[in-house]
C-alpha positions as MATLAB code, in Angstrom:
seq = 'MREDIVATQTSRIELDVPGPEGRGWRSTGAFVDMSAEATLDDKWRGAIAKGVHHLLEETYVSMSEPHYDAKVWPHVHPYGTGSLLAEPGSGSPQNHARNRLSLIQSWFRRSPLWGFWFHNRLIVNQLYFGNLKRQRAGRAGASTGQEADAITRVFGTAKTTSVPESTDWWKRQQKDLFAISDDAELGLMQAMVTVTHNDSCPEMLATIRRGPFAVPTDEERIEYLLQRKPRDQARPAFEHYSMEHVLCFQRRLYHMKKKFMVRNKTTPLGIVEDWWDRMEEQMRGAPHAHILVWFQTRAQEMFEGWLKLNAIDRATAPSAGLRQRPRDQQVEKLGRKMYQEDNMYHKAKVARVVAEMARPFVSGDNWGGFGYEQLRIARLARAIQTRLYLHRCTPKYCLQNRSTCRFFFPWPYMPQQQYDMNMERVACQRRPHARRIVWARMYMYETYNASAITMSNPAY';
ca = [
     -85.562   51.784 -153.675;
     -87.341   55.139 -153.627;
     -85.856   57.823 -155.901;
     -87.831   60.818 -154.589;
     -85.872   61.098 -151.342;
     -83.955   64.382 -151.059;
     -81.133   64.598 -148.489;
     -80.335   67.889 -146.836;
     -77.011   68.763 -145.190;
     -76.955   70.425 -141.814;
     -73.939   72.041 -140.213;
     -72.974   72.500 -136.590;
     -70.313   75.044 -135.695;
     -68.418   74.338 -132.461;
     -66.349   77.055 -130.847;
     -62.826   76.372 -129.562;
     -60.444   78.899 -128.031;
     -56.633   78.936 -127.888;
     -55.066   77.110 -124.973;
     -52.744   78.600 -122.347;
     -49.976   80.761 -123.855;
     -51.484   80.224 -127.299;
     -50.652   76.504 -127.491;
     -53.240   74.143 -128.884;
     -56.990   74.562 -128.652;
     -59.447   74.199 -125.771;
     -63.087   73.212 -126.255;
     -65.675   75.591 -124.778;
     -68.758   73.426 -125.293;
     -70.447   76.304 -127.176;
     -71.897   75.613 -130.612;
     -74.272   76.943 -133.263;
     -76.733   74.547 -134.921;
     -77.390   76.130 -138.319;
     -80.498   74.009 -138.957;
     -82.133   75.424 -135.830;
     -81.528   79.095 -136.722;
     -84.312   80.637 -138.806;
     -82.067   83.410 -140.109;
     -79.508   80.960 -141.492;
     -81.764   79.680 -144.250;
     -80.966   78.572 -147.794;
     -80.875   82.160 -149.019;
     -78.179   83.006 -146.475;
     -76.197   79.893 -147.395;
     -76.374   80.815 -151.081;
     -75.085   84.311 -150.363;
     -72.176   82.902 -148.340;
     -71.283   80.440 -151.124;
     -71.382   83.228 -153.697;
     -69.126   85.416 -151.564;
     -66.615   82.618 -151.053;
     -66.513   81.988 -154.807;
     -65.906   85.687 -155.392;
     -63.011   85.747 -152.926;
     -61.404   82.630 -154.378;
     -61.885   83.236 -158.089;
     -62.490   86.898 -158.799;
     -60.737   88.989 -156.131;
     -57.471   90.442 -157.445;
     -55.326   93.181 -155.932;
     -52.446   94.577 -157.966;
     -49.105   95.120 -156.189;
     -49.146   98.687 -157.494;
     -52.448   99.351 -155.697;
     -51.929  102.283 -153.241;
     -53.890  100.429 -150.542;
     -52.370   97.019 -151.304;
     -51.496   96.179 -147.673;
     -54.907   97.193 -146.341;
     -56.772   95.125 -148.919;
     -54.656   92.009 -148.384;
     -54.600   92.280 -144.578;
     -57.823   94.147 -143.689;
     -57.961   92.855 -140.107;
     -54.740   94.676 -139.156;
     -55.621   97.794 -141.178;
     -59.143   98.449 -139.805;
     -59.215  102.053 -141.058;
     -57.895  101.227 -144.530;
     -54.704  103.252 -144.032;
     -51.076  102.358 -143.440;
     -50.194  100.742 -146.769;
     -46.708  101.103 -148.214;
     -47.831  103.063 -151.302;
     -50.643  105.028 -149.670;
     -48.464  108.123 -149.240;
     -45.887  108.896 -151.979;
     -42.380  109.307 -150.612;
     -43.185  107.590 -147.315;
     -40.120  105.332 -147.479;
     -38.673  102.136 -148.920;
     -40.136   98.640 -148.447;
     -37.251   97.827 -146.111;
     -38.090  100.773 -143.850;
     -41.780   99.863 -143.976;
     -41.013   96.293 -142.879;
     -38.751   97.562 -140.085;
     -41.525   99.852 -138.880;
     -44.114   97.066 -138.847;
     -41.818   94.634 -137.042;
     -40.957   97.136 -134.315;
     -44.510   98.316 -133.584;
     -46.035   97.982 -130.136;
     -48.675   95.850 -131.843;
     -46.956   92.472 -131.973;
     -49.102   90.857 -134.690;
     -46.696   91.585 -137.551;
     -43.682   89.966 -135.892;
     -45.793   87.069 -134.606;
     -47.304   86.157 -137.995;
     -45.140   83.805 -140.105;
     -47.547   84.237 -143.029;
     -47.113   88.014 -143.088;
     -43.333   87.609 -142.734;
     -43.014   85.293 -145.753;
     -45.462   87.449 -147.723;
     -43.450   90.620 -147.165;
     -40.156   88.826 -147.804;
     -41.515   87.673 -151.159;
     -42.653   91.252 -151.792;
     -39.113   92.534 -151.232;
     -37.675   89.991 -153.680;
     -40.319   90.696 -156.328;
     -39.776   94.446 -155.919;
     -36.022   94.023 -156.343;
     -36.380   91.818 -159.434;
     -38.932   94.144 -161.060;
     -36.916   97.340 -160.690;
     -33.719   95.514 -161.619;
     -35.300   94.470 -164.896;
     -36.543   98.044 -165.407;
     -33.011   99.401 -165.043;
     -31.681   96.855 -167.521;
     -34.384   97.862 -170.006;
     -33.416  101.532 -169.787;
     -29.714  100.729 -170.128;
     -30.306   98.305 -173.011;
     -28.441   95.468 -171.292;
     -28.817   91.773 -171.994;
     -31.359   89.810 -169.983;
     -33.944   92.593 -169.918;
     -37.444   91.832 -171.124;
     -39.019   93.557 -174.125;
     -42.564   93.541 -172.778;
     -43.735   91.316 -175.635;
     -42.862   87.901 -174.162;
     -45.627   85.324 -173.948;
     -44.554   84.170 -170.494;
     -45.799   86.575 -167.814;
     -42.839   85.976 -165.467;
     -40.292   86.649 -168.218;
     -42.233   89.728 -169.373;
     -42.134   91.304 -165.914;
     -38.748   90.203 -164.534;
     -36.620   89.400 -167.583;
     -34.155   86.530 -167.839;
     -31.027   87.978 -166.223;
     -29.629   86.004 -163.289;
     -29.409   88.302 -160.311;
     -26.755   87.979 -157.623;
     -28.245   90.668 -155.373;
     -30.957   88.485 -153.796;
     -29.457   86.930 -150.641;
     -29.508   83.128 -150.379;
     -30.382   82.699 -154.076;
     -28.467   80.235 -156.261;
     -26.514   82.891 -158.154;
     -25.848   84.804 -154.951;
     -24.208   81.710 -153.468;
     -22.201   81.133 -156.656;
     -20.697   84.587 -156.249;
     -19.920   83.842 -152.592;
     -18.228   80.589 -153.606;
     -16.007   82.449 -156.049;
     -14.753   84.605 -153.180;
     -14.076   81.494 -151.098;
     -12.240   79.709 -153.917;
     -10.141   82.809 -154.581;
      -9.064   83.241 -150.958;
      -8.340   79.488 -150.607;
      -5.996   79.418 -153.594;
      -2.437   78.385 -152.759;
      -1.216   81.685 -154.184;
      -3.380   83.563 -151.664;
      -4.065   82.193 -148.146;
      -4.481   78.494 -148.911;
      -6.622   76.125 -146.860;
      -8.065   77.612 -143.685;
      -6.679   76.580 -140.300;
      -9.909   76.629 -138.282;
     -13.673   76.728 -138.512;
     -15.743   78.488 -135.850;
     -19.424   77.635 -135.510;
     -21.905   79.929 -133.749;
     -25.361   78.541 -132.915;
     -28.314   80.380 -131.443;
     -29.583   79.104 -128.112;
     -33.326   79.429 -127.455;
     -32.665   79.897 -123.748;
     -30.085   82.676 -123.989;
     -30.508   85.468 -121.399;
     -31.979   88.022 -123.801;
     -34.710   85.654 -124.977;
     -35.629   84.563 -121.446;
     -36.000   88.188 -120.372;
     -38.021   89.135 -123.479;
     -40.439   86.224 -123.184;
     -40.966   86.632 -119.460;
     -41.167   90.433 -119.148;
     -41.702   91.835 -122.636;
     -39.567   93.719 -125.192;
     -36.375   95.499 -124.091;
     -36.306   93.638 -120.756;
     -32.826   93.411 -119.219;
     -31.713   89.911 -118.114;
     -31.217   89.387 -114.410;
     -28.047   87.923 -112.916;
     -29.754   84.542 -112.566;
     -30.909   84.556 -116.196;
     -27.381   85.247 -117.414;
     -26.202   81.825 -116.274;
     -29.525   79.971 -116.219;
     -29.095   78.432 -119.659;
     -25.590   77.244 -118.736;
     -26.224   75.564 -115.411;
     -29.924   74.919 -114.816;
     -32.316   72.329 -116.165;
     -36.010   73.009 -116.649;
     -38.130   71.365 -113.943;
     -40.667   68.873 -115.229;
     -43.568   70.784 -113.686;
     -42.504   74.026 -115.383;
     -43.892   74.841 -118.830;
     -41.446   75.478 -121.638;
     -41.441   79.151 -122.750;
     -43.133   79.780 -126.107;
     -39.890   80.435 -128.000;
     -41.483   79.774 -131.396;
     -43.601   82.959 -131.200;
     -40.576   85.290 -131.084;
     -38.868   84.800 -134.442;
     -37.766   88.422 -134.893;
     -36.312   88.582 -131.386;
     -34.387   85.359 -132.046;
     -32.804   86.760 -135.209;
     -31.901   90.091 -133.615;
     -30.420   88.372 -130.574;
     -28.313   86.036 -132.704;
     -27.099   88.777 -135.052;
     -26.018   90.972 -132.152;
     -24.153   88.141 -130.465;
     -22.496   87.235 -133.765;
     -21.494   90.856 -134.347;
     -19.880   91.205 -130.929;
     -18.184   87.819 -131.260;
     -16.536   88.928 -134.508;
     -15.648   92.274 -132.954;
     -13.815   90.591 -130.050;
     -12.513   87.342 -131.533;
     -12.104   87.967 -135.283;
     -10.075   91.200 -135.315;
      -7.617   91.017 -138.198;
      -3.876   91.216 -137.424;
      -4.510   91.505 -133.675;
      -3.863   89.043 -130.863;
      -7.212   87.454 -129.944;
      -8.215   84.387 -127.894;
      -8.353   82.466 -131.202;
      -4.877   83.533 -132.265;
      -3.757   86.225 -134.707;
      -6.422   86.233 -137.417;
      -5.438   87.222 -140.945;
      -8.836   86.832 -142.628;
     -12.169   84.988 -142.352;
     -15.168   83.995 -144.477;
     -18.593   83.079 -143.122;
     -22.018   81.881 -144.216;
     -25.356   81.725 -142.456;
     -27.778   78.816 -142.414;
     -30.651   77.433 -140.377;
     -30.484   74.158 -138.516;
     -33.221   71.537 -138.768;
     -34.918   73.049 -135.712;
     -34.852   76.480 -137.393;
     -32.147   78.051 -135.218;
     -29.736   80.511 -136.913;
     -26.307   79.001 -137.396;
     -23.031   80.518 -138.654;
     -19.985   78.752 -140.093;
     -16.848   80.921 -140.072;
     -13.668   79.781 -141.841;
     -10.586   81.408 -140.327;
      -7.078   81.973 -141.660;
      -4.283   82.872 -139.231;
      -0.939   84.539 -139.691;
       1.843   82.128 -140.575;
       4.859   81.702 -138.354;
       8.459   82.297 -139.365;
      10.003   78.855 -139.773;
      13.317   79.923 -138.209;
      11.549   80.258 -134.853;
      11.709   76.480 -134.404;
      15.146   75.447 -135.547;
      15.570   71.699 -135.572;
      11.843   71.098 -135.369;
      10.738   67.754 -136.766;
       7.454   67.333 -138.574;
       4.884   65.316 -136.639;
       3.651   62.659 -139.031;
      -0.031   61.812 -139.259;
      -1.540   58.658 -137.785;
      -1.788   56.022 -140.513;
      -5.162   54.800 -141.736;
      -6.052   51.418 -140.256;
      -8.771   50.556 -142.782;
      -9.034   50.752 -146.557;
     -10.082   54.151 -148.012;
     -13.180   52.504 -149.462;
     -14.468   51.938 -145.907;
     -14.952   55.694 -145.467;
     -14.084   57.844 -142.449;
     -14.021   55.814 -139.251;
     -12.814   56.253 -135.716;
      -9.348   54.934 -134.976;
      -9.584   51.285 -133.820;
      -8.796   50.603 -130.175;
      -5.991   48.235 -131.049;
      -4.189   50.917 -133.083;
      -2.088   52.474 -130.354;
      -0.473   55.904 -130.603;
       2.821   56.144 -128.754;
       3.563   59.191 -126.664;
       6.389   61.333 -127.975;
       9.438   60.401 -125.940;
      11.978   62.749 -127.491;
      12.864   65.949 -125.695;
      12.739   68.061 -128.857;
       9.727   70.361 -129.015;
       7.214   68.690 -131.309;
       3.409   68.650 -131.574;
       0.724   69.125 -134.197;
       2.071   70.855 -137.300;
      -0.711   73.436 -137.379;
       0.669   75.250 -134.330;
       4.067   75.495 -136.022;
       2.693   76.787 -139.314;
       0.167   79.358 -138.043;
      -0.415   81.492 -134.970;
      -3.429   79.506 -133.747;
      -4.554   79.290 -130.135;
      -4.652   75.833 -128.653;
      -7.868   73.790 -128.699;
      -8.545   71.744 -125.563;
     -10.656   68.594 -125.522;
     -10.385   67.851 -121.807;
     -12.083   69.034 -118.648;
     -10.910   72.299 -117.092;
      -8.289   71.316 -114.527;
      -5.950   74.006 -113.080;
      -2.432   72.799 -112.292;
      -2.337   73.592 -108.571;
       0.785   71.752 -107.448;
       3.631   73.633 -105.836;
       3.483   76.721 -103.666;
       0.381   78.917 -103.470;
      -1.764   76.441 -105.394;
       0.198   76.854 -108.587;
      -0.084   80.637 -108.480;
      -3.873   80.653 -108.926;
      -5.936   83.008 -106.822;
      -9.338   82.425 -105.259;
     -11.266   84.124 -108.068;
      -9.365   82.198 -110.750;
     -10.181   78.885 -109.108;
     -13.854   79.883 -108.881;
     -13.906   80.590 -112.625;
     -12.262   77.219 -113.239;
     -14.948   75.535 -111.139;
     -17.658   77.348 -113.114;
     -16.067   76.244 -116.393;
     -15.920   72.654 -115.196;
     -19.584   72.766 -114.136;
     -20.544   74.084 -117.591;
     -18.509   71.326 -119.254;
     -20.241   68.699 -117.152;
     -23.633   70.179 -118.016;
     -23.173   70.823 -121.750;
     -19.919   69.346 -123.058;
     -20.332   65.660 -122.253;
     -21.618   63.986 -125.409;
     -24.393   61.445 -124.945;
     -25.208   59.199 -127.886;
     -28.949   58.877 -128.585;
     -30.875   56.986 -131.312;
     -32.634   60.189 -132.394;
     -29.457   62.255 -132.843;
     -26.023   60.851 -133.583;
     -27.085   57.186 -133.891;
     -30.017   57.755 -136.243;
     -29.808   55.160 -139.045;
     -26.263   54.369 -137.911;
     -24.522   51.776 -135.784;
     -21.785   54.156 -134.580;
     -21.757   57.774 -133.479;
     -21.453   60.165 -136.413;
     -19.241   62.398 -134.236;
     -16.859   59.471 -133.540;
     -17.595   59.306 -129.791;
     -16.220   57.823 -127.598;
     -12.746   58.853 -128.714;
      -9.803   56.555 -127.914;
      -6.814   57.524 -125.810;
      -4.674   60.183 -127.489;
      -1.403   61.236 -125.808;
      -0.927   64.370 -127.942;
      -2.749   66.351 -130.606;
      -2.034   64.831 -133.995;
      -3.584   64.565 -137.466;
      -5.464   61.273 -137.891;
      -5.863   59.832 -141.402;
      -8.661   57.536 -140.201;
     -10.989   60.536 -139.879;
      -9.020   63.057 -141.947;
      -9.072   65.577 -139.129;
      -7.081   66.625 -136.093;
      -7.411   64.336 -133.073;
      -7.019   66.398 -129.897;
      -5.132   65.212 -126.861;
      -7.462   62.999 -124.831;
      -6.643   61.110 -121.695;
      -8.985   58.306 -120.527;
     -11.314   60.675 -118.651;
     -11.955   62.851 -121.741;
     -13.358   60.312 -124.180;
     -16.731   62.075 -124.452;
     -15.736   65.732 -124.082;
     -16.792   67.930 -127.004;
     -13.804   69.971 -128.109;
     -14.261   73.745 -128.019;
     -13.054   76.904 -126.354;
     -14.859   77.501 -123.103;
     -14.680   81.297 -123.105;
     -16.470   81.424 -126.476;
     -19.348   79.214 -125.360;
     -19.877   80.997 -122.049;
     -20.220   84.324 -123.877;
     -21.523   83.645 -127.391;
     -22.776   80.032 -127.559;
     -19.915   79.367 -129.972;
     -17.555   76.461 -130.423;
     -14.350   76.210 -132.420;
     -13.573   73.128 -134.492;
      -9.978   73.204 -135.626;
      -8.822   71.478 -138.769;
      -5.226   70.999 -139.875;
      -4.052   71.051 -143.450;
      -2.764   67.511 -144.186;
      -0.271   69.052 -146.623;
       1.704   70.399 -143.647;
];
């Protein structure tokens, strides 16, 4: 074997361009063979390697640098101006982020890397100045500036509750929830309302198709409720509009609370006394809100002679876990004439939850008193239920790693709404045709993409 052979490495750079609408990459067939270019010799390669080493190992920009933004993101600050600290008194980091996200230039709101970088900058800024205030006040948890650990020296050891979504922030939120749920206060909530963002809501369709501030058309307002995307039509690039998604969801959530969660007023949900909510993101990244609701209690003398509706007994041992009621465990329809139904409606002023298809009672004269427009709305509601409210079990969703549906579908026949110990939740009235209907309130979904899941306190 010869030992005087020297191998040389050659590189070939191929050029690809983004595909349609920025998805994937498309080959152009263009390339640069570095071994064939006289200017790209060993000296040039050595200079490039030295520059890369300098960038990786020696480049350092302090966060207190006046031109910090321009040095970290030079390609979006071509003139070296526009950094947060470049002009004293120019505004807070929050205002700077709001300005960048609302610019005509869309790069800032399209870049996830810049978004996470600036979010981390906000948290670091808050922790740093919080520690500085504790130092000046002489409070516990402040650093002395002599600590060996750099993180402790800069930020101290105090646990802050002012950073949203942090562990201590959530502990403080839990204290509020535990306090309001105490039996001496409001007790266990009567309902939970969930609000989920829909990628195909009218505002997002208009923004993606026609640009910022576009007003949805009449067709787009009901498109996400009734239409299905044709197979030959490309899916809109929803993932490139993160800021628009958040703004759209927050505005819908705000108006939903303004209309449906008004305290001590009659609303479509009932008469709300108080509520507590938390935000989270689903696995697909969509914003999601869980709202626990307490309603005003009813005066017990309103239902003299009322008998408590007992819960459905558990058919299996508690060790078996929560399971759907077996088919052979029949629930008899209430035959007595005395007014009696689920205890929750007797204890609190809660609006009724329906788990069946919209079906106006049109018997009698004049079609039950319903007008033409009312029947059209009922037909629209039924079409929406057929499109969105029929649950279909799939191996990738509710049957993943399970032999039965994790939402307990299909539900057995239920003559009236009653608390079921098999699942430890309220079982809505379901006749044979409603075994796969998802329970909710139609008017909330048509307007806000929201659904209401009602729970009854078993102590009633």
